N, C-alpha and C positions, 0 to 999 in steps of 0.2 A: 504494500500500500504506500502511496505517496501523499503527503500532507503539505500544503503551501500556506505561508503566512505573509501578509503584506508587512514589510519590515523597514526599519530605519534605525541605524546604529544598534543592530542586534536586538531591538525591541519591536513588539507588535506595533505597527504604525496605526494610529487611531483613525487615519483616513485612507481607506483602501484605494481610492481613485488617484491619489497622488503619492503613493509610497515610493521610496527610493529604490527598492528592489523587493523581490519575493524570496523568502527562504523556503527551500523545498527539502523536506526530510523523507528519506526512504525508511520504511518500517518493515520488520520481518513478521512472520506469522505468530511470533510470541510477543508481539508488541514491544520489541526492542529497536532502538534507533540504529540503523546500519550506516547511514551516511547523511550528509547535509551539504547542500549547494545553494548558490544564489543565482537568481535570474533577473536580469534587468528588463523591466517592462518596456514594450514598444511605446513610441510617442502617442500621446492622446490620453484622455482621462479614463482611467479604470475600465469600466464596462464598454466604453466606446473604442478602446484600443482592441487589439486582437488577443489580449492576455488569456482570456478564458479558453480559447481553442489551443493556444500554445501550451498552457498548463495541461489541458486534457490530452494533447498528443504526447506529453511527457509521462502520462499515466497518473496524474494527480486526481484523487477522488474526493479529497476533503480540503476545505479552506477554513482556517481558524483566523478570524479577523476581529478587529475592534469594531468599527462602524462601517456600514455601507448602505447605499440606497437599494430599494427594492428592485430597480432595474438591473443592477449588478447581481443581486441574488438570483434573479430569474435567468440572466444570461449564463451565469456559472452553472445553475441547475440544468439548463438546456444542454450544457456540455458535460453533464454527468458528474458535476462537482457539488458535493453537499457543503453547505455553509453553516458555520457556527459563529455567531456574532457575540460581542461583549467581552472579547479577550483583551488582556493587557499584560505587559511585563516582558521579561526575557523570552525570546522565541523558543528556545530549547525547554525552558521551564514550563511554558504554556503547553507544548506538545506532550511533555511528560505528565502534566496534570490531566490533559485530555485522555491520554492512553490509560491512565489510572481510573478514568470514569468520574473525575472531579470537576468537569466543566459542562455547563448546559448552555444552550443558545439563549441569548437575552430576548430574542423575539422582536427587538427594536431595530427598525430600519431608519437611517437618517433621511430626513425629508428634503432638506434644502441646505445649500451652502452658497456662499457668495460667488463661486466660480461658475455656476450654471451648468454643471455636468449632468445633473439628474434629468431624467426624461419625464 
């Protein structure tokens, strides 16, 4: 399994659409982290870039994020990537907490920001 997190300075970026990079963790069938890599997103705001299909082609099945709009949640879902919102902190610690079953989706989608990215 592969898990992606919008990241900035090794922390979950609170704003999916403008993160510095995505950290992608590869997890084995015993929920152990095998590897970690970073992916620079293409130009464009989050869901309007091609990041969902790029991550899906890499085999990413889960996105652990801080905040994101419903449009991004839908596009990721259409690419087979399940989204969990409301995450914060060090990316590796967030993955470890999720693997241990200690994180739940906040259910909150950000509605608007000054940059006009949301549909």
